[in-house]
N, C-alpha and C positions, 0 to 999 in steps of 0.2 A: 065912677065919680072921684074916687080917691087917687086914681092914676093920672099923672100929669105927663103929657108927651112934650118933650123938648128936644131941640136940636143942639148938639154940642160938637165941639171940634174933636178931631181924631185924637189929638194929644191928651185931652181930658179922659177919653174912654180908655186909652192905653194905660194911663195912670190908675184909673179905677180897677181895671182888670189885674194889673200888677199888684196893687195893694190887696186885692182879694185872694192873691196866691196863684193866679193863673200865669202861664208862660206862653209867649207868642210862638205859634207854629209856622214854619216857613210855607209860603205859598208855592204852588206848582207853576213853573215857567211855561210848561206845556199848556196848562189850562188857560193861563194868561194869553198865550198866542192864539189859541182857538177862539177865545172871546173876542180878541181884537179883530180876527178875520171875520167873524160873524157880524160884528158891529159895522165893519166897512161895507158890508152888503146893504145895510140900511141907510147909512149916511156917512159922509166924510167928516161931519162935524162932531161925531162922538170921539171921545178920547178915553184911553185907559192907560193909567200911569201907575207903576209900582213905586211906592215911596214909604219908607220906614216900615217895611214888612206888610203893607196894606195895598190893596188895589183901589185906586181912585177913579171912579167913573165920572166923566164930565161931558159937557155939551158946550161947544164953541169956547174951549179953554177955561170953562168955569166948572170946578169940581162940584158934583151934585151929591154923591154918596160914596162911602168907603166900605170896604169889606176886608176883614182879617180873620184869622183862625187862631183859636186859643185852646189850651188844654190844661 
C-alpha cells in the first residue's frame, strides 16, 4: 500500500543513483550484440540502442524500457 509505482525518465534515475553515491558501470558490447541478434529472430520491429551508458529496448522506434548497471 505504501509503495507507489511510477515511470520516470532515464535521466532522473541516473541523477538519483549518482546522488546516492553510485557510479555507472559500462555495459558489455558483446552482450548488446547477442541481445540484438536474439531480438531479430522474433521481429524486425524491436530496437536496442545504447545511449548514455544504458540499453534502450524499443518497439517500432518507441523506447519502452532502459537497463543500466551501477556499483
